[in-house]
N, C-alpha and C positions, 0 to 999 in steps of 0.2 A: 920506563917509569914516567918519563916526561910525556910520552904519547898518551899513556893511560890517564894521566892527570888532565891533559888537554881535552881528551874526549869526555871525561867526567864533567869538566867545566862547561863544555858545550851542552851536554845533556842538562846540567843544572840551569844554565841560562835559558835553554829552550823551554824548560818546565816553568820557569818564572814568567817568561813571555806568554806562554799559553795560559797561565793562571791570570795574569794581568788582562789578557784579551777576554777571558771568560768573565772576569769581574766587570770589565767595561761593557760587554754585551749584556750582562744581567742588568746593569744600571740603565743601559739604553732601552732595555725591554720593559722596565718598570712602567706601569700604566701612568699616564699623566691625566690628572683629574681636573675638572672645571666645576665652579660652584653651583651651576644651575643646569637643568635639563629643560629644553623646549619640548613640550608634548606635541602640540600642533597649533596651527593658526586657523582662524575661521572668521566668519562674519555673522552678524545678527545682533540681537538685543543682549546687552551686557548682563542684565539681571537674569535672563533666561539661561544664558550660558553658565553663569555661576551656579544656578540651580541644577543644571545638568552635570556639572563637574562634581558638585557635592554628592549627588546620587551615585555617580560612578565610584567615588571614594568610599562611600558607605557600603556599596555592594561588594567592595573588595576588602572589607575588614577594617577600614579606618574609622576612628571616632572623630567627628568634627568638634573641636573644643572651643572654637570662636572664629569670628571673621570681622573684618572692618575695611572701610574704604579710606585710605590715607589721603587721597586727593581726587577731585572730580574736575575735569576740564582744566587741568594745570598746563601751563605753557612750558615746554621743555626746549632744550637747544635745537636749533634748526626750525623752530616754529611748530613743532609737533604739539598736538593737544592730547593730553594723556589722562585717562581715568583708570582707576585700579581697584580691585577687590582682592584681599588676601585672606586665605582660609588656613587656619591652623589645624593640623591633624596629628593624632597619636595612634598607637596600636600596642597590643601586648608585646610585640617584638621590640618596639622602640622603648617601652617602659623597662623591659628586662635589660636591654643594653645600657640604658641610663643608670640602672641600679648597680652596675658592676664596677664603676669607677667614681672617684671623687670628682665632683662637679660634672658628672655625666648628665645631670639634669638639664644642662644647656641643650642637649640633643633629644630630649624627650618629645619635642614637637618638631615636625617638618612643616614647611610652609609651601602652600600651593597658591599660585597667583593667576588671576585673570586680568589682563592689561589691555585696555582698548586704546589704540593709537590712530589718530587722524592726522594725515600729512598730505598736503597738496590735494585735498578733497577726497582722498581715499581713506576708508576706515577699515582696519583689521584688528582682530582680537587674538592676543597671544596667551595661550594656556601653558604654564610652566610650573616647575617645582624645584626646591632645593635638592641638590644631588646628595643622597644619603652617604655614599662612600666618601665624598669630599668632606662633609660635615663630621663624619665619624673620625676621620684622621685629624681634622682641625681641632676637634674637641677631645682627642686622645682617648677614644673609646677602645675597649678590648675587641668589640665586634666591628666588622666593616660594613654592617647593615645590608649585606647582600640580599637578604630576604625582604627587607623593606623596599629596597630598590626594585626588586622583581615585582612586588605587589603594586608599587606606584606605576611601573611600566605597564602592568596588566590592566590597571584601572584607566590610565590616561594615554599610554603610548610614550614613545621617545623618538623625537625627530632628530635632535642634535644636542650635544652638550655645549654650553657657552659660558661667557663671563670672564674668560681669560684666553688670550690668543694661543698660548702654548700649553697651558695647564701646569699643574704642579704634582709631583709625586707624593704619595702618602707619607713617605719618610720626611720630605720637606715640610709638609703640612703639619706634621706632629710637633715640629720644632719651629713653627713659622713666626717670623716677625718681619715687618715691612722693610725696615731700615735699621741701621745701627742706632741703639738707644731707644728704639720704639718697643712697645710692650709685647710680651709673649702671652699665650693663653694663661700662664701661671701668674700673671701680673694684673689681676682684676682690680676694679675700683671697689673699695669697701665702703658701702653706703651708710650702714647703720649697724648697731649691736643692741641686743635686748637680753632680758634675763632668761628667756626660753624660746624654743622654736615656735611654739604656738603664738607667743606674744609678737614675734617677728612677722609671722604670716598675717596676723590680724592687723598689725600696723600698716603693712604694705597694702592690704585690701582697703583699709580706710583711706590711705593716702591716694590711691587710684580712684576710689569712689568719689573723693572730694576734688579730683582733677588737680591735685597739687603739682605745681611746676608745669602745668599744661599737659599732664599725663592722662591716659585713660586705659582701662583694662581691656585687653583683647581676649586673653584666655588665662586660665590658671590650671596647672596640672601638677599634682603631687607624684613624686617618684615612689612606687611601692617599696615598702620595707626600709626606707631611708627618711631621714629628716631633711628632705630637699623638695622644694616646690618652685616651679618655674612660672613666672608671670610674663606674658607678652604685653608690651607697653607701646601704645600709640602716643606720638608726641605732636602736639598742635603748634608748638612754637609761639607761646603767648607774648604779648607786648613785654619788652624788657629782656626776653630770652628767645628771640625769634630764630636764632641760629640753631636751636635744638629741633626745629620743626621738620617733620618728615617731608613735607612739600618743599621746604627751603633747600634741604640737602639733596634730595633726589633730582630736583629740577636743575641742579648744577653738575652732578657727577654721573647721572644715569643717562648718558647721551648716545649710546650705541643703538642700532636699529632694533635689536632684540633687548628688551628692557629687563634689568636686574631687580625687579620689584620685590623678589623674595628676600632682599636684604632686610626688609621690614617684617614685623615690628622688632623693636629692641627688646632686650631681656632684662628682667630682674630675677635673680636666683636667691632664694632663702635657703641657706645651708646651716643646719643647727640653729644657733641663736644669732647668726650674722646674716646680713643682707649684702649681696654682691651684684655687680654688673661687669661684664667684660669691658676692659678698657676700650673706649670708643675708637681710638686709633687702631687697635687690633681688630675690633668688630667691623669697622669700615673696610680696612685693608684686606681682611680675609674674604670678603665678598666682592671687592674690587681690586684684585691683586695687580692689575696692570695700570692702575691709576697713576698718572705722573705726579711728581711732587710739585711742579710749577707749571704755569701756563693756564690756558683756558680749560675749564672743566677738570680741574686738578685738585689735589689736597689743599693747595693754596687758596682756591676759590671757596673752600669751606673751613678755613683756618680757625674760625671761631666755634666750629661745631663740637669738637670733642669736649671742651670745657663746658659748653652750654648743655650738652646731653648729660654729662655727669651731674651738673647742677639740677637739672629737671628730675633725674632719677633719684637723687638724694632727697629732693623735696617729697617725692612719693614714698620713699623708704622710711621717712621720719613720721609718717602718719598724718593725723589731722591737726595736731597741736605743735607749735614751735617748741623745740627742745624735748619732744616726747622720747626720742631715742637717746639712750645713755651715751 
């Protein structure tokens, strides 16, 4: 009887150990994702390469919904001189995926970037784009956007993923926050509220057209079948709110050799009669997950940015007249 019990115990223990090992192996095997994909590097005229990239995207089924240059000849860490062009693209697959979840509209546009970097007399151009699988997990979509990733790779190629040294699993990204007490995806800034969805959309359009808070409209895409519209928002960082500026922020934290230009532009999402933006602390951290809290080129170096960005986006969301939003 004792021998039988001992053998059963050993069998049970072995089964538990095998199960634990299997779980550990599965966790270790989970793909680790990074926020951006470098398609290729090249040389030449920046505007000509932008035109080539736009044609490749159009030829592979993407609609170009807007583009802008957040900075030209900006001085970055290490003395680099950086110019950039950002292209917003959407597709039927992106629109379908965005329609399936609440706040899925944040993912209805992927960002393609052409970044010219001059360093020690040498100029190279980096063509890159946001990683659809990473963004799908961060924005809690039902789809992993595999088809979108394949289309972008077919259009532009993929040389390497970047933006994080080790990457993050999809499971981690779906519940991501940078540190204790920092915001999650589900903690957006509520910028304004109106009587109707259309009134909210019209107010944001007006606010962006008037460049309230130093904002400008880069693109506007409505999610089919839902009362959700995504606005891409450029931030100039006007006098009195300089910390909100694209150039101000990126010249302090975008310091690696391959640039994370696809962090821009910021987003305003109209959902129903309310106007939202992802908390800037979340929005910055999701694209710069390795950014240190303190030291040079850290969150501390842009400590004023989250509040300044919220201030600028609220100004746009409230339309052209003070107090327009209830």
